[in-house]
C-alpha positions in Angstrom: -70.4 57.0 0.1 -67.2 59.0 -0.7 -64.5 56.3 -0.9 -61.5 56.9 1.5 -63.1 59.7 3.4 -64.3 57.7 6.4 -64.4 54.3 7.8 -65.7 52.2 10.7 -69.1 52.1 12.3 -70.5 53.1 15.8 -68.0 54.2 18.2 -65.2 53.2 15.7 -66.5 55.7 13.1 -63.6 58.1 11.9 -62.9 60.6 9.2 -59.8 59.6 7.2 -57.2 62.1 6.3 -53.6 61.9 5.1 -50.4 63.0 6.8 -47.2 64.0 4.9 -44.1 62.1 6.2 -41.9 65.1 5.6 -43.6 68.0 7.4 -46.4 66.1 9.3 -49.2 68.3 7.8 -52.6 66.5 7.9 -55.1 67.0 5.0 -58.9 66.5 4.9 -60.3 65.8 2.4 -57.5 63.5 2.0 -54.7 64.2 -0.6 -53.1 61.3 -2.3 -51.0 63.1 -5.0 -48.7 65.5 -3.2 -48.2 67.6 0.0 -50.3 70.7 -0.2 -48.0 72.5 2.2 -46.1 75.1 0.0 -43.1 75.1 2.3 -42.7 71.3 2.3 -40.1 69.5 0.1 -42.6 66.6 -0.3 -43.0 63.3 1.4 -45.1 60.1 1.4 -48.7 60.6 2.3 -50.0 58.1 4.7 -53.7 57.6 5.6 -54.6 58.6 9.1 -57.8 58.4 11.1 -58.7 61.9 12.4 -59.7 62.8 15.9 -63.2 61.6 16.7 -63.9 64.6 18.9 -63.3 68.3 18.5 -64.7 71.8 19.6 -67.2 73.9 17.8 -65.3 76.6 16.0 -68.4 78.1 14.3 -72.0 77.1 13.3 -74.9 78.3 11.3 -78.1 77.1 9.8 -78.9 76.7 6.1 -82.2 78.3 5.3 -82.1 77.9 1.4 -82.1 74.9 -0.8 -78.4 74.5 -2.1 -77.9 73.8 -5.9 -76.9 70.5 -7.3 -75.1 68.2 -6.6 -76.9 68.5 -3.2 -79.7 66.0 -3.4 -83.2 67.1 -2.4 -86.7 66.8 -3.9 -87.8 70.2 -5.2 -91.4 69.1 -4.8 -91.1 69.0 -1.0 -90.8 71.9 1.4 -87.3 72.9 2.2 -86.1 71.7 5.7 -83.3 73.8 7.2 -80.2 72.1 8.6 -77.3 73.0 10.8 -73.7 73.3 9.7 -70.9 73.0 12.2 -67.2 73.9 11.7 -65.2 71.8 14.1 -61.6 72.4 15.2 -59.5 69.2 15.6 -56.8 70.3 18.0 -54.3 67.3 17.3 -54.6 67.8 13.5 -54.7 71.7 13.7 -57.5 71.9 11.2 -61.1 72.9 11.0 -63.6 70.4 9.5 -67.0 71.4 8.2 -70.1 69.1 8.4 -73.7 68.9 9.0 -75.1 68.6 12.6 -76.7 65.2 13.5 -80.5 65.0 13.1 -82.1 66.8 15.9 -79.3 69.2 16.6 -80.0 72.8 15.9 -78.1 76.1 16.4 -79.9 76.4 19.7 -78.2 73.3 21.0 -74.6 74.6 20.1 -72.0 76.9 21.5 -68.5 77.9 20.3 -66.1 75.7 22.2 -68.3 72.9 23.1 -67.1 69.4 22.5 -68.7 67.5 19.5 -68.0 64.0 18.1 -68.2 62.7 14.6 -71.0 60.2 13.8 -72.1 58.5 10.6 -74.9 60.3 8.6 -77.1 60.0 5.6 -77.6 62.9 3.2 -80.8 61.3 1.7 -83.2 58.5 2.2 -85.1 56.5 -0.5 -88.5 55.5 0.6 -87.4 55.7 4.4 -84.5 53.4 3.7 -81.0 55.1 4.0 -79.1 55.1 0.6 -75.6 54.0 1.5 -74.3 55.7 -1.6 -75.1 59.0 0.0 -73.5 58.1 3.4 -71.6 61.0 5.1 -70.5 62.2 8.5 -72.3 64.5 11.0 -71.3 66.3 14.3 -73.2 66.0 17.5 -72.6 67.3 21.0 -70.8 64.7 23.1 -73.0 62.8 25.5 -76.0 62.9 23.2 -77.4 59.5 22.1 -78.1 58.6 18.4 
């Protein structure tokens, strides 16, 4: 798991970002050193949970095996996966992530509402490895 990038479980699962106290810019991935806004004089950076829902800004499928550090077994056939860029209106940002298992490009439309849910990048002998926990996006109203 990437420490400090997300927290909670189930309906309380959220991505975590940081907000500058001077200019109110929000950052994800989080920023702990300085405000990335070049026009900002600088302020304290406070951890903030990001909106759990957003709208599909763009999407695509990945039909190639990415290089390391992406974890995959080169001995197994490649399984394409779907990537979704989600606009979080309140934060005025777009966050990229994989689609939840079972969600394909055929299930998506630009502008549709999606929600962030916990995900797993890899499994070891059928058991999720928490060290590779991540987040996924799925259309709202779709069960786990």
